[in-house]
C-alpha positions as CSV (number, residue, x, y, z in Angstrom):
1,M,-18.9,-57.3,-55.4
2,P,-20.9,-59.5,-57.7
3,L,-19.6,-63.0,-58.5
4,V,-20.4,-65.2,-61.5
5,E,-22.1,-68.2,-59.9
6,P,-23.8,-71.1,-61.6
7,G,-27.3,-70.0,-62.6
8,R,-26.7,-66.3,-62.0
9,K,-26.5,-63.7,-64.8
10,A,-22.9,-62.6,-65.4
11,P,-22.3,-58.9,-65.0
12,A,-21.7,-56.8,-68.1
13,F,-18.1,-55.8,-68.7
14,P,-16.0,-53.9,-71.2
15,L,-12.5,-55.5,-71.6
16,P,-9.7,-54.6,-74.0
17,D,-8.5,-57.5,-76.2
18,Q,-4.9,-58.1,-77.3
19,D,-5.4,-55.6,-80.1
20,G,-6.9,-52.9,-77.9
21,R,-10.4,-53.3,-79.1
22,T,-13.1,-53.3,-76.4
23,R,-15.0,-56.5,-76.0
24,R,-18.2,-57.0,-74.0
25,L,-20.2,-60.0,-72.8
26,K,-23.0,-59.1,-75.1
27,D,-20.6,-59.5,-78.1
28,Y,-20.7,-63.3,-77.6
29,P,-24.4,-64.2,-77.6
30,G,-25.0,-68.0,-77.8
31,R,-21.4,-68.8,-77.2
32,P,-19.7,-70.0,-74.0
33,L,-17.0,-67.6,-72.6
34,I,-14.1,-68.3,-70.3
35,L,-12.7,-65.7,-67.9
36,Y,-9.4,-66.7,-66.3
37,F,-8.0,-64.4,-63.6
38,Y,-4.4,-64.7,-62.5
39,P,-2.1,-62.4,-60.4
40,K,0.4,-61.5,-63.1
41,D,-1.9,-59.3,-65.2
42,D,-3.3,-57.4,-62.2
43,T,-6.5,-55.7,-63.4
44,P,-8.2,-54.4,-60.3
45,E,-11.3,-52.9,-61.9
46,V,-12.3,-56.1,-63.7
47,A,-11.1,-58.2,-60.8
48,D,-13.3,-56.2,-58.4
49,R,-16.3,-56.5,-60.6
50,Y,-16.0,-60.3,-60.8
51,G,-15.2,-60.7,-57.1
52,V,-11.6,-61.9,-57.6
53,W,-9.9,-58.9,-55.9
54,Q,-9.6,-60.5,-52.5
55,K,-7.7,-60.5,-49.2
56,K,-4.7,-62.9,-49.5
57,S,-1.8,-63.7,-47.3
58,L,1.9,-64.3,-48.1
59,Y,4.2,-65.4,-45.3
60,G,1.5,-64.4,-42.8
61,R,1.2,-60.9,-44.1
62,P,-2.2,-59.9,-45.5
63,Y,-2.6,-58.0,-48.7
64,M,-5.1,-57.4,-51.5
65,G,-4.6,-59.2,-54.8
66,V,-6.1,-61.1,-57.7
67,A,-7.3,-64.6,-56.7
68,R,-6.5,-67.3,-59.2
69,L,-9.9,-68.1,-60.5
70,T,-11.7,-69.2,-63.7
71,Y,-15.3,-68.6,-64.7
72,L,-17.2,-70.4,-67.4
73,I,-20.2,-68.3,-68.7
74,G,-22.7,-70.3,-70.6
75,P,-24.2,-69.4,-74.0
76,D,-27.2,-67.8,-72.3
77,G,-24.9,-65.4,-70.3
78,T,-25.3,-67.1,-67.0
79,G,-22.6,-68.6,-64.9
80,A,-22.1,-72.3,-65.7
81,R,-19.0,-73.2,-63.6
82,R,-16.4,-71.7,-61.3
83,W,-12.9,-72.9,-60.4
84,D,-11.3,-71.5,-57.3
85,N,-7.6,-71.6,-56.4
86,V,-6.7,-72.7,-59.9
87,K,-3.5,-74.8,-60.4
88,V,-2.2,-74.5,-64.0
89,D,-1.4,-78.2,-64.5
90,G,-4.5,-79.9,-66.1
91,H,-6.7,-76.8,-65.7
92,A,-7.1,-76.1,-69.4
93,A,-8.3,-79.6,-70.1
94,D,-10.8,-79.4,-67.2
95,V,-12.2,-76.1,-68.6
96,L,-12.5,-77.5,-72.1
97,R,-14.4,-80.5,-70.9
98,A,-16.8,-78.2,-69.1
99,V,-17.2,-76.1,-72.2
100,D,-18.2,-79.2,-74.1
101,E,-20.9,-79.8,-71.5
102,V,-22.7,-76.4,-71.7
């Protein structure tokens, strides 16, 4: 279960965009890329590839689900930053500041 970690090459992936077109990491050379995972749009295949399909607990009962997590992939295709247990308030601003730094 590979993770995107700072300094490590991000795994290749095919993902459908909002228009149904397939997008890949290699489609964005030289550009930073943000991947944000959240439980509502449960995508197990992608979540497993990026290590966000994890054991969770709700009211003491274990289950598998998507961890709320954001990755910033740098222009060179390596992990630049990772945010765990993301809270929505202020998160977008934090991510945009990090994008400006890569």
